[in-house]
N, C-alpha and C positions, 0 to 999 in steps of 0.2 A: 504494500500500500504506500502510495506517495504521501509525503508530508506536505501540507500546504505551506507555502512560504508567505509570510506576512510582509507586506511592503513597509519599509522603514521610512516614515515621513520625517523630514528634518524638523526639529522643534520650532524653528522660525516659521516654517510653513504651517505647523500645527496651530500657532497663534492666529494666523489669518483664517484658518478653517473654523476655529472656535469663535472668533469674532463674527464671522459670517453666520455661524449657527445661532449665536446670541441675537444678532439683528434680525434673523429670519423668523423669529417667533415672538409672540406677545405673552406666552405662557411663562409666568414668573418662576415656576419651579424648573422649567427647562433653561431659562436664563441663569438661574442660580447654579445649576449643574455645569453649564458652560463656563461661568465665571470661576467656579472652583477648579475645573480642569485647566483653565487659563492660568490660574495662580500656580498650579503644580508645574506647568510647563515653564513659567517664568522662573520659578525656584530651580528647576533643572538647568535652565540656561545659565543662570547666575552661578550655580555650583560648578558648571563645566569650565568656567573661566574663559570661554571661547565666544562669548556673545559680543559681537563686534559692531553690529548696526542696530540702531533703534528701529522698531517697527514703524511702518507707515501708519498714518491715521486710520486707514481702512482696516489695518490689522490689529487695531486696539479696541478695547471696550470703552464705553463712556467713562469719563474721568472718575466718576464716583464709584465705578465698579472695578477699576484697575487696582491690582494689588499694590499695597504700600511698598513692597520690595522693589517694584518696578521704578517708582519715583526715586527711591534711595539709590538704586544702582545707577540710574542715568543722571543723578544730581539735578533732578527737576523738583521744584517745590510741589508738594501734593496739594490738590484742591482743598480749600478750607484750612490750610496751614497758614495762619496769620503771621507767625513769627519768621517764616522763611528759613528755619534752621534745619529743614529736612534735606540735608545735602550729604552726598557720599564723599569721603575723603579719598583723594587719589595720591 
């Protein structure tokens, strides 16, 4: 019996697919699932040490649903962060 091979989708591409999935539904439980998966992929990219390009806007979730780690990693002030101290040291 042949083993089925699962296609390995690059994590950067996964972010875009998850963002598309998020935007394609109004079901909040489905949006929550996509946002949780998105956060896991962000964590994986950060841990890899090989995340070189910030995703395009189309590949992001709305600001309020983006993981905090994303903003820290890219040294971008998180929405609602009034003091602007949410910066990554390089």
